[in-house]
N, C-alpha and C positions, 0 to 999 in steps of 0.2 A: 437259797433254794436253788436245787439243781435246775438247769435250763428247761429240761423237759417237764419238771414241775411248775415251772413258771407259763409254760405254755399250756398246760392242762388246766390251771387254775383260772387264766385267761378264756379258755373255752367254756368253763363252767359259768364264769362271771358272764360272758356275752350270752349265754343260753338262759339265763335269769333275768339279765336286764331288760328284755322286752315285757316280762311279765311285770316288773314293778315300775316300769316307765309311765308317768302319768298318772300314777296311783297317790292318794292323799298320803300325808306322810305317816298317819297313823296306820294305814294298810301295809305300808311300806315296812314300816317298824314291827309290826305284827308278825308279817311273814318271816323278816329276818330273825326275829326273836324265835318263832316255832323251828327254825333251821338250826339255830344255834342250841336250843334247848335239846333238839334231837341229837346233835352232836355229842353235847355235855352228858346227857344220861346214857348214850351209848357207850361211853368209857368206864372202865371198873371205878367203883367208889372211892377206892384208895387213890388211884391218880387224878381224880376230879380238881381238888384244890390247886393242886401244881399245874394242871393243864389249862384252868381258869386262869390263873396267873400270866402264864405265858402267853394266852389268847388276849388278854386286856392289853399286855404290852405291844403285841402284834398289831392290834387295833390302833393304840396310840401312834406307834410307828407310821402306820399306813395312813392314819390321819395327816401327820406331817408332810408325808409324801404327797398326797392326793389333794390336800387343799389348795396349792397354788394352781392347779389344773382346772379348778371348778369357776364357772363365773360367778363374779360377785353379785349378790342379790341386793 
């Protein structure tokens, strides 16, 4: 991802983070699911299966990258 997109993504994450912080996991997951659903249905139906697969790979990659930075519970 180009540097400017990384910075744009970081700005979006930081703007959303306060709205999720401290909320129960079920509220956080519902809010994130709504955002993902809006993104998904906003794409042409013929593209959705491929986009979904790519998105799941991205999430898996990000999990591997982010997990070491989170505190152990």
